[in-house]
N, C-alpha and C positions, 0 to 999 in steps of 0.2 A: 173907467170904462165909459164910453159914450152912453148917454141917456139914463143911466142909473148908477148909483154908488153902492159900495158893499153894504153900508149901513141901511140902505133901502131894502136890500134883500133880507138882512137880519131882522129888521123891524116888522117884516111881513110874516115871519115864521110863527107857527104854533106847533103843537105836538099831538100825538095820538094817545088818548087816555088808555092806560092799561099796558102800554108798551107795544112792541112789534110782535104780532102773533106768528109763531111757527106752526105750520100745519103738520109737518112730519114729526114723528116721534124720534127721540135720540136713539141711535143704534148701539150705544155703549154706555156703561155706567161710569160715573165719576164719583168716587167715594169721598165722604167727609165734607166736601165743599158744596157740591151741586145737588140740591134736594129735588129738583124738578126736571122732567124730561122736556118741558116746554121752555120757551123764553119766560121769564118771570122771576120773582124774588127768590133768592137763596141767601137768607140773611145770617150774618154773624153780628150779634149785638155789639155796638160800639159806644153809644152815648144816648142821652135823652135831649130832645129839642121840642120847641113849640110846633104844633101841627100846622102844616101848610098844605092845603088841598091841591095846590099846583105842583107840589113836590112829592108828597108822601101818599102812600096807598092807605086805604081805610083799615086794612088789617095790621098796620103799624101803630094804630092808636093805642095808648095805654089807658084803658077805660077807668081804672081805679085811681088814676092820678089826675086831679083837677086843681088848677091854680086858684089863688085868692079872688081873682076876678073872672072865674069860670074859664080860664085858659085850658085848652086841650093840648095834651102832649103826645108825642109819638116817639118811637124808637128810631135812633139814628143807627143805620146798619151799614156794614160793608157787604157788598153783593158779589157773587162769583157766577158768571154766566159762561156756559160751555160753548155757545155758538157765536162766531164773529159775524158782523155785518160788513160785507165787502161790496162797495159800489163798483160796478163795471160800467164806465162812463165814456160815451162817444164824444171825443173832443176834436173830431175832424172838421173840415170847413163847412160841412152841411149844417153844423150848429150855428153858423153865421148867417144862414139863409133866412129869408123872411123879412117881415116889416119891423123896423125899429129895434132889432136885436131881441125880439121877444123870446126867441128860442133859447138864447143864452140865459135870459132871466128865468125862463121856465125851467131850464136845466138846473140852475143854482137853487131855486126855491124848492124844486122836487128833492134834490139832495138834502136841502136844509130841513124840510118837513119830516122826512123819514129819518134822517140822521140825528136830528135833535131829539126825536123820540127815543132812539136807541141810546143816545148819550145820557139823557135824564134817567134812564133805567139801567145805566151802567153796562150796556152792551159795548164790547170793543168795536169801534168803527174804523174801517180802512177804506181805501179807494185806489182803483187802478184806472187811469185814463189812457185812452188809446186813439190812434188814428191809423197810420200805416205801421206804427210801432207803438210800444208802450211808452208814453210820454210822461206819465205820472205814476209813481208807485209809492203810496203812502201807507205804511204799516198800521194795522189795527191797534188802537189804544182806547182806553175808557176815559170818560170825563168830558164835560161840556167845553172846557177850555181847549182840549185837544181837538174836539170836533170843530169848533170855530176856526182854529188854525187850519184844519183840513179844508174847510169851505173857503177860507181866504186864499189858500194856495191855488185852488181851482179858479177863483175869481181873477187872481193876478195873472194866471196862465192865459186866460181868455183876453184879459185887458191888454196884454202885450202884443196881441195879434190883431192888427187893424186890416180888415178885409178890403177897405178902400185904398189901401196902400199897395201899389202894383208890385212892390218888392216883397210883400208878404207871400211866402210860398203856399200853394194849395195843398191841402192835406186830405188824402183819401181815407176811406174806412176799410179796415181789414178785420172782419168779424172772426175769421179763422184764427188769426194771430191772438185776438183777445181771449177767445175760449181756450186756446192752447196754453196761454199764460195762466189761466185759472187752473187748468188740469195739472200743470207742472208745479204750481206754487202753493196749493192748499191741499194738504193731505187730510185734514179733518173737515168735517161737514161745515159749510158756511151758508148763511142766508145772503143771496146775491141779487140785489136789484140791478137789472141791466137797463140803462137809460140811453135811448137813441131815437132817431126817426125810423130806423130799421129799413131804409130803402136799400134794396139789393140783398136782404137777408135770406131770400128764398133759396139762394145758392147753398146756404148753410143748413137749411131745414132738414134735409135727408142725410146729413153727414153722421158718421159714427161718433165724431168728436162732440157734437151737441148732445147726442144720447148719453155719452159717457159722463159729461159734465152734469147733465140734468139728473142722472141717476145717483150721483154722489152728493150734489149740493141742491139746496132749495132755491130755484130761480124764479124771479118774477120779472116780467118785461113791461117797462113803462115807456109808451110811445109818445114822443113829443110832436105835437101837431100845431101848425099855424095856419088857420083858414084864410088869413089875409094874404098869404104868400101868393095865391093865385087870384083871389077875389079882386084885389086892387088893379090887376092888369086886364081884367075882362072888359069886353066892350066891342067896339068896331075898329077895324084896321089891324095893324101889325105891331109887334113889340119885340125889341131885342132882349134876349135873355142870356144868362151865362150859367154854365154848369159850375156850381160853386166849388166842386172838388177838383176840377181839371182846369178851370179858367176858360174853357172853350165857349165862344159866343155863337149864337144862332138866332135866326129870325123866325117867329112863329105867329100865326094868326091869333088874334085875341079870342076869337070865337072857339078856337081849338083848346084853349086853356081850360075851359069848363070840362071838356071830355078828358083832358089829361088829369085833372084833379079827380074826376069820377073814377078813372082807371086806377089811380093810386089808392083810393079808398076801398075799391073792390078787392085789390090785391091785399091790402092790409087786413080786411075782414077775413079773407081766406087764410092768411098767415096766422091770425089769432086762433082760428079754429084748429089749424094744424098744431099749433103750440099747445092748445088745450088737450089734444089727444096725447101729447107727450107729458101731460101733467104740469105744464107751465102756465100759470095764471098771468093775465096781462090786463093793462088798462091804458086807454088813450087819454092823454092830458092836453088840455087847451088852456092857454093863459087866461086868467080870470075865473075859470071854472076848476082849476087844477086842485086846489085845496079841498073843495067839496067832493070831487071825484076820488081823491086819495082817501078822504075820511070814509066814504061809503065803501071803498074797496077794502080797506083794512078792517072796517066794522064787520063786513061779511066774513072775513077771515077769523075774527074773534069769535063769531057765532059758531063757525065750524070747529074751532079749537075747543070751545066750551061743550059742544055737543058730544065731543069725544071723551 
């Protein structure tokens, strides 16, 4: 892909200590395997290994077992988690917009940050990518190797589509189709990060479809934002712009771009308030600040989980 390689994305990733926190309680019991109603450990003892703070939780430490050089050991366990993490990812042409493909990289690193956390804590990770149709449907599997394969599939999908090539078809966004796919495909409750710029989502906001999906699954909305998309074109005179999803070109005064950007941000603020009333948490992500914002977002969810 232009401007960045897959290894650039992987090398930037870190993870959330303590795993992905679920706010809602489980609505059903799972006997014998799953000991917790939250995300978190449900251990079956398998072996003993040297303690690694990047891999093992403190409660896995075997306190009475110390090596000759004061090594600390932990339990190696097989974990069973009841809740799948399913990314619902916008792969329309709007992801190609902006400066230097930063939205693409922001998308991949957001999936990577959240997904790597789930993979390290043995959560099954899957992904559904959509534009006008479902273009990727990757079933949920556990393990870091499976997750890196998932992330690579998304990277390759984007890399194959060059927006500068006139032969590359424009891909619109259909949120109704994406939500209906979730409704039809997942009978058990899932944790679903929805990743998009959410332009035009207001049409979906009052739909029974969104309320149905939100009542059954735990949704979080992660907004992809590129401030340079409008900032670089501001100034004096006119600029030719292109609707990234339709390919239609138009001429607009540079001075009006500031008001266009302001209008988009006002709509987004109102949309996030409406989502909150439906019990859907959201966060706006901007490249360079996204990891810090994601950390604070999930840290606040951990505090809510602990308080319960």
